[in-house]
KEZA-45161 format. One line per 5 residues: number of its first residue (from 1); for each residue x, y, z of C-alpha. Coordinates in steps of 0.02 Angstrom, whole numbers, plus 50000, padded with zeros to 5 digits. Layout:
N
NUM) X,Y,Z ~ ...
end
This chain:
447
1) 54827,54344,54662 ~ 54791,54455,54714 ~ 54816,54408,54854 ~ 54728,54485,55118 ~ 54702,54509,55305
6) 54602,54453,55445 ~ 54516,54603,55527 ~ 54385,54513,55642 ~ 54260,54378,55695 ~ 54372,54230,55745
11) 54334,54207,55932 ~ 54214,54060,55872 ~ 54336,54007,55750 ~ 54466,53984,55880 ~ 54349,53875,55992
16) 54304,53772,55830 ~ 54483,53745,55801 ~ 54523,53677,55979 ~ 54364,53562,55963 ~ 54431,53501,55797
21) 54593,53466,55863 ~ 54526,53374,56020 ~ 54390,53266,55940 ~ 54389,53110,55852 ~ 54505,52971,55808
26) 54642,52878,55902 ~ 54809,52956,55946 ~ 54885,52867,55802 ~ 54759,52944,55672 ~ 54782,53113,55762
31) 54963,53098,55738 ~ 54955,53054,55552 ~ 54837,53188,55519 ~ 54934,53331,55598 ~ 55112,53302,55545
36) 55172,53118,55595 ~ 55219,53048,55759 ~ 55238,53165,55907 ~ 55431,53209,55927 ~ 55459,53181,56104
41) 55635,53185,56177 ~ 55782,53232,56078 ~ 55868,53381,56043 ~ 55776,53544,56083 ~ 55747,53638,55913
46) 55682,53819,55882 ~ 55588,53845,55730 ~ 55544,54021,55674 ~ 55387,54061,55547 ~ 55342,54224,55465
51) 55167,54270,55437 ~ 55140,54414,55296 ~ 54943,54421,55346 ~ 54949,54505,55529 ~ 54793,54549,55618
56) 54746,54524,55796 ~ 54620,54403,55764 ~ 54741,54289,55637 ~ 54892,54309,55746 ~ 54795,54241,55893
61) 54723,54088,55777 ~ 54896,54048,55728 ~ 54976,54064,55883 ~ 54840,53938,55943 ~ 54877,53816,55817
66) 55052,53839,55848 ~ 55040,53792,56035 ~ 54951,53637,55994 ~ 55099,53599,55889 ~ 55227,53627,56017
71) 55121,53509,56121 ~ 55122,53371,56014 ~ 55302,53395,55982 ~ 55389,53440,56147 ~ 55574,53462,56080
76) 55523,53602,55957 ~ 55466,53764,56000 ~ 55407,53898,55856 ~ 55441,54086,55859 ~ 55293,54168,55772
81) 55335,54349,55679 ~ 55244,54436,55562 ~ 55253,54578,55427 ~ 55118,54678,55354 ~ 55045,54606,55170
86) 55096,54766,55082 ~ 55280,54757,55125 ~ 55295,54577,55129 ~ 55384,54547,54955 ~ 55518,54666,55002
91) 55547,54587,55176 ~ 55557,54432,55099 ~ 55684,54472,54953 ~ 55788,54572,55090 ~ 55792,54440,55220
96) 55834,54316,55073 ~ 55993,54428,55017 ~ 56045,54429,55196 ~ 56009,54248,55225 ~ 55913,54258,55380
101) 55746,54211,55309 ~ 55640,54114,55445 ~ 55627,53918,55429 ~ 55447,53925,55363 ~ 55369,54069,55281
106) 55207,54097,55200 ~ 55215,54173,55031 ~ 55103,54203,54881 ~ 55113,54139,54708 ~ 55168,54300,54628
111) 55333,54308,54727 ~ 55362,54110,54729 ~ 55457,54100,54574 ~ 55570,54251,54603 ~ 55610,54168,54792
116) 55641,54001,54721 ~ 55752,54057,54577 ~ 55855,54160,54694 ~ 55881,54015,54808 ~ 55786,54075,54951
121) 55656,53950,54977 ~ 55704,53758,54936 ~ 55603,53615,54845 ~ 55476,53516,54945 ~ 55464,53398,54823
126) 55564,53259,54919 ~ 55430,53288,55069 ~ 55277,53311,54954 ~ 55318,53140,54865 ~ 55304,53055,55034
131) 55155,53150,55100 ~ 55004,53043,55148 ~ 54885,53179,55093 ~ 54926,53201,54917 ~ 54786,53089,54844
136) 54660,53192,54960 ~ 54697,53372,54879 ~ 54564,53452,54769 ~ 54617,53468,54587 ~ 54639,53649,54616
141) 54775,53592,54749 ~ 54860,53493,54645 ~ 54873,53607,54488 ~ 54905,53767,54601 ~ 55034,53893,54547
146) 55170,53830,54687 ~ 55296,53751,54573 ~ 55454,53798,54496 ~ 55544,53708,54367 ~ 55407,53580,54383
151) 55442,53545,54583 ~ 55319,53598,54727 ~ 55403,53741,54827 ~ 55262,53772,54945 ~ 55092,53699,55018
156) 54943,53815,54981 ~ 54853,53850,55134 ~ 54674,53887,55058 ~ 54617,53959,54888 ~ 54529,54135,54846
161) 54421,54196,54705 ~ 54388,54380,54675 ~ 54208,54426,54717 ~ 54108,54597,54717 ~ 54049,54649,54897
166) 53909,54767,54866 ~ 53805,54903,54981 ~ 53648,54817,54931 ~ 53558,54948,55038 ~ 53622,55092,54918
171) 53588,54992,54774 ~ 53405,54975,54821 ~ 53393,55154,54862 ~ 53478,55205,54699 ~ 53352,55083,54609
176) 53477,54975,54541 ~ 53474,54780,54526 ~ 53551,54664,54671 ~ 53692,54611,54566 ~ 53819,54678,54447
181) 53807,54565,54277 ~ 53922,54639,54162 ~ 54087,54767,54164 ~ 53973,54891,54102 ~ 53859,54877,54243
186) 54009,54892,54352 ~ 54064,55060,54284 ~ 53884,55137,54262 ~ 53840,55081,54448 ~ 54004,55150,54491
191) 53955,55331,54438 ~ 53768,55314,54501 ~ 53824,55275,54677 ~ 53948,55415,54710 ~ 53884,55543,54791
196) 54035,55658,54860 ~ 53925,55788,54955 ~ 53874,55623,55063 ~ 54044,55558,55063 ~ 53991,55411,54960
201) 54097,55334,54824 ~ 54062,55190,54700 ~ 54224,55105,54714 ~ 54338,55045,54838 ~ 54503,55073,54715
206) 54665,55004,54759 ~ 54801,55129,54714 ~ 54933,55048,54819 ~ 55020,54876,54811 ~ 54958,54739,54696
211) 54823,54866,54637 ~ 54888,54825,54457 ~ 54817,54656,54471 ~ 54636,54719,54495 ~ 54664,54834,54339
216) 54745,54693,54236 ~ 54597,54580,54274 ~ 54484,54709,54187 ~ 54607,54722,54031 ~ 54605,54535,54014
221) 54410,54540,54011 ~ 54403,54673,53896 ~ 54534,54585,53779 ~ 54471,54410,53808 ~ 54651,54358,53863
226) 54685,54233,54008 ~ 54855,54300,54034 ~ 54952,54472,54027 ~ 55036,54442,53867 ~ 54966,54398,53676
231) 55034,54257,53579 ~ 55175,54361,53511 ~ 55250,54369,53691 ~ 55205,54558,53706 ~ 55096,54634,53842
236) 54912,54653,53804 ~ 54941,54838,53863 ~ 55015,54876,53700 ~ 54854,54830,53590 ~ 54742,54986,53571
241) 54604,54889,53671 ~ 54726,54856,53805 ~ 54770,55040,53830 ~ 54581,55087,53816 ~ 54531,54957,53960
246) 54675,55022,54076 ~ 54608,55205,54043 ~ 54432,55160,54087 ~ 54488,55067,54244 ~ 54603,55198,54311
251) 54447,55342,54254 ~ 54353,55264,54405 ~ 54485,55352,54522 ~ 54518,55503,54408 ~ 54340,55532,54389
256) 54303,55539,54577 ~ 54214,55387,54585 ~ 54337,55324,54724 ~ 54406,55436,54870 ~ 54557,55540,54823
261) 54650,55449,54970 ~ 54616,55288,54883 ~ 54769,55320,54777 ~ 54873,55245,54927 ~ 54750,55121,54979
266) 54811,54932,55014 ~ 54705,54782,55058 ~ 54656,54854,55237 ~ 54608,55032,55179 ~ 54503,54969,55031
271) 54409,54857,55147 ~ 54390,54986,55279 ~ 54320,55098,55145 ~ 54181,54985,55111 ~ 54143,54916,55287
276) 54139,55098,55361 ~ 54012,55154,55236 ~ 54123,55266,55124 ~ 54106,55146,54971 ~ 53988,55048,54875
281) 54090,54912,54790 ~ 54229,54808,54835 ~ 54319,54692,54739 ~ 54388,54568,54854 ~ 54418,54389,54914
286) 54305,54285,55021 ~ 54415,54306,55186 ~ 54328,54485,55192 ~ 54147,54403,55242 ~ 54208,54380,55412
291) 54257,54564,55424 ~ 54095,54621,55343 ~ 53989,54508,55448 ~ 54075,54583,55611 ~ 54054,54771,55561
296) 53902,54798,55460 ~ 53727,54753,55489 ~ 53667,54586,55386 ~ 53528,54682,55270 ~ 53665,54823,55201
301) 53777,54716,55098 ~ 53795,54560,55000 ~ 53936,54470,54884 ~ 53896,54447,54699 ~ 54000,54361,54567
306) 54128,54447,54459 ~ 54057,54530,54308 ~ 54043,54456,54143 ~ 54141,54522,53981 ~ 54048,54542,53840
311) 54087,54378,53780 ~ 53983,54288,53918 ~ 54129,54240,54015 ~ 54190,54285,54193 ~ 54395,54328,54187
316) 54447,54297,54365 ~ 54617,54285,54461 ~ 54613,54142,54576 ~ 54753,54076,54683 ~ 54802,54024,54867
321) 54817,54158,55008 ~ 54981,54121,55070 ~ 55077,53940,55042 ~ 55197,53864,55165 ~ 55369,53873,55089
326) 55535,53821,55189 ~ 55694,53927,55184 ~ 55846,53866,55108 ~ 55958,53919,55268 ~ 55850,53829,55380
331) 55969,53692,55484 ~ 55813,53587,55527 ~ 55726,53520,55373 ~ 55633,53378,55454 ~ 55562,53496,55593
336) 55512,53633,55479 ~ 55413,53509,55366 ~ 55332,53437,55509 ~ 55268,53610,55548 ~ 55214,53630,55365
341) 55133,53459,55377 ~ 55036,53508,55534 ~ 54972,53669,55475 ~ 54908,53587,55315 ~ 54828,53437,55398
346) 54652,53413,55349 ~ 54574,53467,55532 ~ 54677,53626,55536 ~ 54644,53660,55361 ~ 54460,53662,55373
351) 54461,53769,55526 ~ 54596,53884,55441 ~ 54481,53900,55293 ~ 54307,53930,55387 ~ 54410,54068,55490
356) 54480,54141,55325 ~ 54314,54130,55225 ~ 54416,54029,55086 ~ 54412,53880,54988 ~ 54501,53730,55077
361) 54638,53626,54988 ~ 54544,53451,55020 ~ 54409,53387,54935 ~ 54325,53316,55084 ~ 54324,53484,55187
366) 54220,53571,55031 ~ 54069,53458,55090 ~ 54076,53544,55244 ~ 53900,53638,55260 ~ 53990,53801,55293
371) 54038,53807,55102 ~ 53861,53778,55041 ~ 53784,53909,55139 ~ 53778,54114,55145 ~ 53902,54217,55045
376) 54040,54095,55021 ~ 53936,53982,54942 ~ 53950,54071,54770 ~ 54149,54077,54784 ~ 54139,53893,54812
381) 54032,53845,54665 ~ 54120,53979,54559 ~ 54263,53847,54543 ~ 54144,53741,54437 ~ 54075,53863,54342
386) 54092,53830,54139 ~ 54102,54025,54106 ~ 54233,54079,54215 ~ 54419,54099,54140 ~ 54561,54082,54267
391) 54645,54222,54222 ~ 54797,54283,54323 ~ 54957,54369,54344 ~ 55118,54275,54251 ~ 55170,54201,54427
396) 55311,54109,54333 ~ 55409,54278,54319 ~ 55543,54297,54450 ~ 55524,54477,54459 ~ 55329,54490,54473
401) 55325,54542,54655 ~ 55440,54686,54616 ~ 55322,54733,54480 ~ 55167,54729,54567 ~ 55228,54784,54735
406) 55343,54920,54672 ~ 55355,54968,54510 ~ 55175,54975,54436 ~ 55143,55061,54614 ~ 55246,55207,54569
411) 55200,55216,54385 ~ 55012,55205,54402 ~ 55017,55343,54544 ~ 55114,55448,54427 ~ 54973,55440,54305
416) 54831,55443,54444 ~ 54906,55613,54513 ~ 54930,55692,54345 ~ 55123,55696,54350 ~ 55130,55566,54197
421) 55028,55536,54051 ~ 54938,55391,53985 ~ 55046,55341,53839 ~ 55195,55358,53944 ~ 55137,55249,54091
426) 55048,55104,53988 ~ 55226,55098,53883 ~ 55322,55089,54044 ~ 55216,54957,54113 ~ 55209,54859,53952
431) 55392,54880,53910 ~ 55451,54812,54090 ~ 55317,54665,54084 ~ 55365,54610,53898 ~ 55558,54626,53943
436) 55533,54498,54073 ~ 55432,54390,53974 ~ 55546,54394,53825 ~ 55701,54334,53937 ~ 55573,54203,54011
441) 55532,54139,53842 ~ 55712,54135,53794 ~ 55756,54011,53938 ~ 55577,53927,53928 ~ 55551,53887,53737
446) 55367,53863,53693 ~ 55325,53702,53629
end
């Protein structure tokens, strides 16, 4: 949303994926679940697929799935390529302008509207309407931010919620509770857990791409907002409360409660800061569970829910990890959909969700014991928590990916390095967002 990476612990999941694909049902059932009938014979087709979340483990997992797809569809081959997450939005847009986007790409909800409005990806609605799995999707999957102009443009791969990974051993050593109940606790504990002489810091701060999403998450909680704009269509950063919340959040970095180098940290760096014993608190999504399990001792860490605001509610961004979309320049629409359908099948979605420690798109898959035990249980249960407000970025803005990935990074890093004052930084960010929101509301009047 925000929105990632696989850094370890996939060997068992690869075995699980193979077992799930091989077991149960007759060939007709397997075919229906994995994307239609086998495509034997016919013209040879080569599809290209771009993955924005590469790691050795994830790449191996996906390539294993793609081999199974090719085995079921002998006339189709799939060329897998990847791009690092922090570079993904710029890569998508550049390839879109050049007309060289791969047939199938995985994109996040902050970039979908921009890609769709520019004509780089096409509506999947004709395929979606005929898909035999739509009735089995969770309500979250049906209401996902995967639509543009009321048409489905991508199929979510899985869902993620925010949660706080904590160094429970550090908390215990400092006499702190094993949870972080409120945002005030979050800021207080960050200070108490920082000991620069030991190379220990309270927070894994994200100063790089998409870091503004974490900041706005707190601004929304502090202002009791479920979005980035007020009823007047103006950014909540213009308000005194919004600016104060912005300052308080970035003071975590400016006051030394995160490492100096975190001014540039993206997903991988902030996760590594936590797992290597540099930081005490990491605001991240459940796919990091597998990373922590591989790289940390089990009695040294835990996952706790996001803090409550002073109104007793938890304002949390949620969304899919990277939904499957189809390029408009593909010459093989049916085959591209067949690949999307295969990757989105119940069996493959279950294996994918377990590997990614994320929430599956099918209601039946949530019944798997995996999602009712261990750290993931809190994430899965959070979907039904009456005190949770699903508060996320305005994914309908077509230039949101540019804002979260480039513009906001430049502006906030100027502030974090002392090159620009608070008022100027907040005004620049609020002006940019309000300009985009005003243009959107002009074209989409609110009833």
